[in-house]
C-alpha positions in Angstrom: 1.8 8.8 23.9 0.9 11.1 20.6 -2.4 10.8 18.9 -0.6 9.3 15.9 1.0 6.3 18.3 -2.3 5.7 20.2 -4.0 5.2 16.6 -1.6 2.7 16.0 -2.1 0.9 19.0 -5.9 1.0 18.3 -5.2 -0.6 15.0 -3.4 -3.3 16.6 -6.4 -4.0 18.8 -8.9 -4.0 15.9 -6.6 -6.4 14.0 -6.5 -8.6 17.0 -9.9 -9.7 16.6 -9.9 -9.8 12.6 -11.7 -6.2 12.1 -12.3 -5.3 8.4 -11.8 -2.2 6.5 -10.0 -0.4 8.9 -9.0 3.3 8.2 -7.4 6.0 10.1 -8.4 9.3 9.1 -6.0 12.0 10.0 -8.2 15.3 10.6 -5.4 17.5 12.1 -5.3 19.8 8.8 -9.0 20.3 9.1 -10.4 23.3 10.7 -12.6 23.0 13.4 -12.4 19.1 14.0 -13.0 18.0 17.7 -10.2 15.4 17.5 -6.9 14.4 15.8 -7.9 11.2 14.3 -10.7 8.8 13.7 -9.9 5.2 13.6 -12.8 3.0 11.8 -13.3 -0.4 11.2 -16.3 -2.9 10.6 -17.2 -6.3 12.2 -19.8 -8.9 10.9 -21.7 -9.5 14.0 -22.6 -7.8 17.4 -20.5 -10.5 19.2 -17.5 -9.5 16.9 -18.1 -5.5 17.7 -18.0 -6.6 21.5 -14.7 -8.2 20.9 -13.2 -5.7 18.9 -14.2 -3.0 21.4 -12.8 -5.0 24.3 -9.5 -5.7 22.6 -9.1 -2.0 21.8 -9.6 -1.1 25.4 -7.2 -3.6 26.6 -4.6 -2.9 24.0 -4.7 0.7 24.9 -4.6 0.4 28.5 -1.7 -2.1 28.6 0.1 0.4 26.4 -0.7 3.7 28.0 -2.8 2.9 31.1 -5.6 5.0 29.6 -9.4 4.3 29.5 -11.8 6.0 26.7 -12.8 9.4 28.2 -16.6 8.4 26.7 -17.9 5.1 25.3 -21.1 4.9 23.8 -23.3 2.1 22.0 -21.7 -0.9 23.6 -25.0 -2.4 24.9 -26.6 -2.2 21.2 -23.1 -3.3 19.4 -23.9 -2.0 16.1 -21.9 1.2 16.3 -19.5 1.5 19.0 -17.8 5.0 19.6 -14.7 5.1 21.9 -13.6 8.6 22.6 -9.8 9.0 23.7 -10.0 12.9 23.2 -7.5 13.1 20.5 -8.4 9.8 18.8 -12.0 8.6 18.5 -12.6 5.0 17.6 -15.6 3.9 15.4 -16.4 0.1 15.6 -19.5 -0.5 13.1 -21.6 -3.5 12.1 -21.0 -3.3 8.1 -24.5 -2.5 7.2 -24.4 0.4 9.8 -21.3 1.8 8.5 -22.3 1.8 4.6 -25.5 3.8 6.1 -23.9 6.4 7.7 -20.8 6.9 5.5 -18.3 8.6 8.1 -15.6 8.4 5.8 -17.6 10.8 3.1 -18.7 13.3 5.9 -15.0 13.7 6.5 -13.8 13.7 2.9 -11.0 16.5 3.2 -9.2 14.0 5.8 -6.0 12.4 5.1 -7.2 8.7 4.8 -5.0 5.7 5.4 -6.1 2.1 4.5 -5.0 -0.5 6.8 -4.0 -3.9 4.9 -6.3 -6.5 6.2 -8.7 -9.2 5.7 
């Protein structure tokens, strides 16, 4: 499965749990990046953050039999990072996402906004 295909599977998992403001950032044309894609979304509660991260893991495992290489933040449920090596998933509480402004840090990336609620 390509990194782009994996990104699409991750987006499906996010959409299944009603994640908001989903964006896919293509980092392939940026020098010295550690991954090909970031997939970022927001949730409104720590419960939803947990649900989104579980849905992403389940969706990726169903389609690719792959688990994240590394995962962080599941205990705090404010910013969950799931590293699939070529695709890194960021699931934020809305206020944490606004604070860290990850999209602005990678302003040279090609950003695709996913139409959702």
